[in-house]
One Martini backbone bead per residue (centre of mass of N, CA, C, O) as a GRO file, in nm:
protein
   55
    1MET     BB    1  14.957  13.507  10.956
    2GLY     BB    2  14.983  13.211  10.794
    3SER     BB    3  15.160  13.063  10.512
    4SER     BB    4  15.187  12.846  10.241
    5LYS     BB    5  15.512  12.727  10.086
    6GLY     BB    6  15.481  12.438  10.036
    7ASP     BB    7  15.697  12.316  10.296
    8LYS     BB    8  15.649  12.609  10.398
    9THR     BB    9  15.623  12.870  10.648
   10GLU     BB   10  15.472  13.187  10.676
   11VAL     BB   11  15.525  13.460  10.907
   12ASP     BB   12  15.319  13.727  11.028
   13PHE     BB   13  15.403  14.003  11.220
   14ILE     BB   14  15.180  14.200  11.435
   15GLU     BB   15  15.288  14.495  11.608
   16TYR     BB   16  15.209  14.729  11.868
   17VAL     BB   17  15.450  14.974  11.977
   18THR     BB   18  15.525  15.171  12.277
   19ALA     BB   19  15.757  15.385  12.385
   20LYS     BB   20  15.795  15.565  12.685
   21LYS     BB   21  16.099  15.598  12.621
   22CYS     BB   22  16.326  15.730  12.413
   23PHE     BB   23  16.575  15.528  12.454
   24ARG     BB   24  16.395  15.263  12.377
   25LYS     BB   25  16.333  15.290  12.071
   26THR     BB   26  16.605  15.153  11.968
   27PHE     BB   27  16.513  14.852  12.099
   28VAL     BB   28  16.242  14.748  11.988
   29LYS     BB   29  16.309  14.603  11.721
   30ALA     BB   30  16.516  14.402  11.836
   31GLY     BB   31  16.328  14.274  12.048
   32LEU     BB   32  16.113  14.167  11.852
   33LYS     BB   33  16.296  13.988  11.679
   34LYS     BB   34  16.380  13.803  11.911
   35GLN     BB   35  16.097  13.700  11.987
   36GLN     BB   36  16.024  13.585  11.706
   37LYS     BB   37  16.258  13.387  11.681
   38GLN     BB   38  16.184  13.224  11.937
   39PHE     BB   39  15.900  13.139  11.850
   40VAL     BB   40  15.987  12.977  11.600
   41ALA     BB   41  16.177  12.784  11.746
   42ASP     BB   42  15.965  12.665  11.938
   43SER     BB   43  15.768  12.566  11.717
   44THR     BB   44  15.968  12.370  11.583
   45ILE     BB   45  16.013  12.185  11.825
   46ILE     BB   46  15.720  12.101  11.867
   47LYS     BB   47  15.675  11.982  11.587
   48SER     BB   48  15.903  11.765  11.597
   49ARG     BB   49  15.789  11.615  11.847
   50LYS     BB   50  15.517  11.537  11.725
   51GLU     BB   51  15.636  11.372  11.488
   52GLN     BB   52  15.786  11.164  11.667
   53LEU     BB   53  15.524  11.050  11.812
   54ARG     BB   54  15.392  10.924  11.544
   55ILE     BB   55  15.608  10.681  11.499
   0.00000   0.00000   0.00000
């Protein structure tokens, strides 16, 4: 859930992931961080486009 801090929004991601193969366990955290970073970047782009359309 997100929370507002002044003019910024903080997003808390909660995901439960189980790696089925032992060697993949080392990549799970990095993979999730990459997905979360991309999600925030995409959300920022969508928000800025919506704000541009309001002008």
